[in-house]
C-alpha distance (Angstrom), angle and dihedral (degrees) to the residues before:
residue distance angle dihedral
M1 . . .
G2 3.76 . .
V3 3.82 120.8 .
T4 3.79 125.5 -162.0
L5 3.77 125.5 -177.5
S6 3.74 121.4 173.3
Y7 3.85 140.8 -179.2
S8 3.76 123.8 -176.2
G9 3.75 132.9 179.7
L10 3.83 142.6 140.6
G11 3.76 92.9 -77.7
G12 3.79 92.9 56.6
K13 3.76 147.0 -69.1
V14 3.80 129.7 -85.6
K15 3.71 119.2 -169.3
F16 3.78 128.4 -178.4
S17 3.85 118.9 -168.6
G18 3.68 130.9 166.3
T19 3.79 150.0 160.7
S20 3.87 123.0 -153.6
G21 3.77 92.6 -1.8
K22 3.82 96.4 -48.8
F23 3.75 113.8 127.7
K24 3.81 133.7 -171.7
T25 3.75 125.0 -160.5
V26 3.83 124.3 -154.5
Y27 3.81 121.9 -179.4
T28 3.86 122.8 -173.5
G29 3.87 115.2 -178.9
T30 3.78 133.6 -169.4
D31 3.82 111.0 -71.4
A32 3.83 111.8 -102.3
D33 3.84 93.1 -128.3
A34 3.82 92.0 48.1
Q35 3.88 88.6 52.3
A36 3.77 92.1 48.0
F37 3.83 87.3 52.9
F38 3.86 90.7 50.6
S39 3.78 89.4 51.3
R40 3.75 92.0 50.2
V41 3.84 91.7 51.4
T42 3.82 89.5 50.6
A43 3.76 94.1 47.6
A44 3.77 90.5 52.0
G45 3.77 91.1 54.3
G46 3.79 97.7 -101.5
T47 3.84 130.9 122.6
L48 3.81 135.0 -149.0
S49 3.77 127.6 -155.8
A50 3.78 119.6 -125.3
T51 3.75 89.4 -107.9
E52 3.84 90.8 53.5
Q53 3.81 90.9 48.4
T54 3.76 92.4 50.6
A55 3.79 91.6 47.0
V56 3.75 92.6 50.4
N57 3.73 92.4 48.0
T58 3.80 91.9 52.6
L59 3.87 89.0 47.5
V60 3.80 92.7 55.0
V61 3.86 93.9 46.6
S62 3.79 91.0 47.5
M63 3.81 93.5 48.6
K64 3.69 90.3 51.3
A65 3.77 92.3 48.1
A66 3.83 89.7 51.5
G67 3.86 94.0 49.7
I68 3.73 91.7 -115.3
W69 3.83 102.5 109.7
T70 3.81 96.1 72.2
A71 3.78 91.9 53.5
M72 3.82 91.8 56.0
K73 3.79 123.9 96.4
A74 3.84 98.7 171.1
I75 3.77 129.7 17.2
Y76 3.77 122.2 -179.9
P77 3.86 110.2 -171.4
M78 3.83 91.0 -179.5
V79 3.80 96.4 -136.0
G80 3.78 132.8 144.8
A81 3.83 99.1 52.8
S82 3.78 94.7 -110.8
A83 3.80 139.8 88.3
A84 3.80 91.7 -116.1
A85 3.81 94.3 55.7
C86 3.86 98.3 36.5
A87 3.82 91.5 50.9
Q88 3.74 92.4 63.1
N89 3.88 122.7 105.7
L90 3.70 112.0 -131.0
K91 3.79 93.4 -156.6
S92 3.76 99.3 55.2
S93 3.81 147.4 -27.6
S94 3.82 90.6 -88.4
F95 3.80 122.4 92.9
T96 3.72 100.0 27.7
G97 3.77 100.7 178.9
T98 3.83 132.9 -133.4
F99 3.78 125.4 -136.5
N100 3.87 113.5 -142.4
G101 3.82 129.3 -172.2
G102 3.75 125.3 0.1
W103 3.81 117.0 -10.5
T104 3.82 134.7 159.0
Y105 3.77 118.1 -148.3
A106 3.80 122.5 -154.9
S107 3.82 140.3 149.5
T108 3.82 85.6 -95.4
G109 3.83 93.7 61.8
V110 3.82 136.1 -92.5
T111 3.82 125.8 -46.0
S112 3.83 125.4 -155.6
N113 3.75 123.9 -148.6
G114 3.83 97.1 -133.9
T115 3.88 93.1 -125.4
N116 3.68 111.3 69.8
A117 3.83 108.3 -13.5
Y118 3.83 122.5 120.3
F119 3.80 137.7 148.8
D120 3.73 114.2 -133.7
T121 3.91 108.3 -151.9
L122 3.85 90.4 -169.7
F123 3.77 86.7 -136.9
N124 3.80 105.2 138.4
N125 3.74 113.0 -138.7
Q126 3.70 93.3 -151.1
A127 3.87 100.7 42.5
N128 3.77 110.1 28.9
W129 3.75 109.9 56.0
T130 3.82 119.1 100.7
S131 3.87 84.4 -135.3
T132 3.77 130.5 -13.0
S133 3.78 88.0 -129.8
N134 3.86 89.6 54.7
A135 3.74 108.9 56.9
S136 3.83 146.5 114.2
M137 3.72 142.9 171.7
G138 3.81 138.5 178.3
F139 3.71 151.8 148.3
V140 3.82 145.9 -151.9
S141 3.70 115.9 -116.6
A142 3.78 121.2 -163.6
T143 3.80 95.9 -173.5
N144 3.78 131.9 80.7
Q145 3.82 108.8 -136.3
P146 3.78 104.2 149.7
G147 3.84 123.3 178.8
G148 3.77 128.1 11.5
T149 3.75 129.7 95.0
I150 3.84 96.3 -67.9
C151 3.91 129.9 148.2
D152 3.70 114.0 -162.6
M153 3.74 99.4 -171.7
G154 3.82 138.8 -2.2
V155 3.76 153.4 62.6
G156 3.79 131.9 -105.2
P157 3.85 142.5 139.1
N158 3.81 91.6 -115.9
L159 3.75 112.1 22.0
L160 3.78 94.9 -179.4
S161 3.87 94.2 57.9
G162 3.84 92.6 34.7
A163 3.79 90.1 -141.3
N164 3.85 113.2 159.4
S165 3.74 92.0 -5.6
T166 3.87 147.5 131.8
T167 3.73 107.7 -143.3
I168 3.83 148.0 144.0
Y169 3.84 121.0 -156.7
S170 3.73 106.6 -179.9
S171 3.73 94.4 -164.8
Y172 3.85 113.2 -1.6
A173 3.78 104.4 179.2
G174 3.84 86.6 -20.9
T175 3.81 96.6 -47.7
F176 3.86 130.7 104.7
Y177 3.84 109.4 -131.3
S178 3.71 130.3 169.1
G179 3.78 137.1 166.9
M180 3.78 131.1 -166.0
N181 3.95 115.1 -156.8
C182 3.71 82.8 -37.8
T183 3.80 137.9 166.8
S184 3.86 90.6 -134.1
V185 3.78 137.4 -14.3
A186 3.75 104.9 -98.0
P187 3.89 125.0 -145.8
G188 3.84 111.3 -65.5
A189 3.79 134.8 -167.5
V190 3.80 134.1 -81.4
N191 3.83 107.9 -97.2
A192 3.78 124.2 -177.3
S193 3.81 98.5 178.5
T194 3.84 128.7 51.5
I195 3.79 92.0 -166.9
G196 3.88 112.8 114.1
L197 3.66 145.2 35.3
F198 3.88 116.9 -34.7
V199 3.84 120.7 -170.3
T200 3.79 136.9 178.4
T201 3.73 117.7 -169.1
R202 3.82 140.4 168.7
L203 3.80 126.1 -160.0
S204 3.79 99.1 167.2
S205 3.79 143.0 37.4
T206 3.81 90.8 -113.8
S207 3.83 108.2 46.8
Y208 3.80 146.5 19.9
S209 3.74 134.9 -162.4
S210 3.77 138.1 -138.6
Y211 3.76 126.5 -154.9
K212 3.79 138.8 -177.9
R213 3.79 125.6 -169.6
G214 3.84 128.3 -177.4
S215 3.80 123.2 40.3
S216 3.74 87.5 27.5
T217 3.87 137.5 -3.4
I218 3.88 120.1 -115.7
N219 3.77 126.4 178.0
I220 3.88 118.9 -178.8
T221 3.79 130.6 169.1
N222 3.78 118.8 -171.9
T223 3.75 128.6 -170.8
D224 3.77 107.0 -128.8
A225 3.74 135.3 145.8
I226 3.80 119.1 -130.2
G227 3.75 112.7 -87.5
T228 3.74 133.0 -149.8
N229 3.81 103.5 -71.3
P230 3.77 115.5 -129.2
N231 3.87 117.2 -118.9
G232 3.82 97.2 -123.4
S233 3.81 143.1 90.7
I234 3.69 125.8 -93.5
Y235 3.77 117.8 -106.1
L236 3.80 133.6 -158.2
S237 3.81 123.3 -141.7
A238 3.75 89.9 18.5
G239 3.76 139.7 32.6
N240 3.76 123.2 -104.1
Q241 3.78 107.6 -126.9
P242 3.84 96.8 175.7
P243 2.96 120.3 -83.6
N244 3.81 94.7 7.5
A245 3.80 137.5 51.5
S246 3.87 113.8 -129.6
L247 3.64 144.4 167.5
F248 3.81 95.7 47.2
A249 3.76 123.5 -156.8
A250 3.84 128.0 -150.3
K251 3.79 101.8 -144.9
R252 3.82 144.7 125.7
Y253 3.78 111.6 -117.3
N254 3.78 121.8 -169.0
F255 3.77 102.3 177.2
C256 3.86 136.9 21.7
F257 3.86 131.4 175.0
I258 3.82 143.2 175.9
G259 3.79 124.0 -166.1
D260 3.80 149.5 118.9
G261 3.71 120.1 -43.6
L262 3.84 120.9 -59.8
T263 3.85 128.4 -152.2
E264 3.72 121.4 -135.0
A265 3.75 90.7 -104.2
Q266 3.86 89.9 54.7
V267 3.75 89.9 50.4
D268 3.81 90.0 53.7
S269 3.79 89.3 49.6
Y270 3.81 91.4 47.7
W271 3.67 92.1 52.4
T272 3.91 93.0 50.7
I273 3.80 88.9 48.6
L274 3.80 93.9 48.9
Q275 3.79 93.3 47.3
T276 3.75 89.1 55.9
F277 3.82 91.0 45.4
N278 3.76 93.6 50.2
T279 3.89 93.9 40.8
S280 3.81 89.2 56.4
L281 3.84 86.9 56.5
S282 3.85 92.3 45.4
R283 3.87 92.0 -116.4
Q284 3.74 104.0 101.6
V285 3.86 118.3 146.7
């Protein structure tokens, strides 16, 4: 006769099972990196629900299993419904961001007002990459705001031309553009919806790629040499055109990341992991 006894909780899971008196014990605890993030949120004055903690722990474990975690430098899961919690970097204690202007914080993510709101990641585009030819960044948008002159994420000396910039425009005048440490932003793809995951990534000195997953699928690879990287930090919900933020978006974001370069297969895995993460928080897109 088989016997199964189990207990599960945030701190881990213990399972006993056996047949004919033979038992097996399995223990899975909270990931150390997830726990360190929880501690940083608490130290900053924020709080996370048990559901959010479980979702974040699963996110970390899944990213590690997919080989994505090691490539990341900054991960903002936008949980905790406060500036203190949402500003924390899941990957490490570095690059704790700063919210500026008008933002709304909720369990569904963070929403910018479209006039003066931007999130400064404090990740310097010139100083903080492992290599300018090995880099990526992206976000998940839950708001459809197509068209207009809106920059979702990036930094550059002239955001409208895209020269020597690192940027993502989910639907600039109806077109998805992006650039990663580029000389100029090359032609993009028509995009009618700004809902989903948007990524720009570079894995060589001669080209970079742009990806969208979610409401539609877009894959673009542009031939482009590495440009002169601007000395400024990457913003979310606006572009950083030093010394000013500009081209403000009015969107809800529920994830943002910066890291080393990603392959198309890794972007696909990332999207699957993020949909699971956001679904567990009832905020999938």
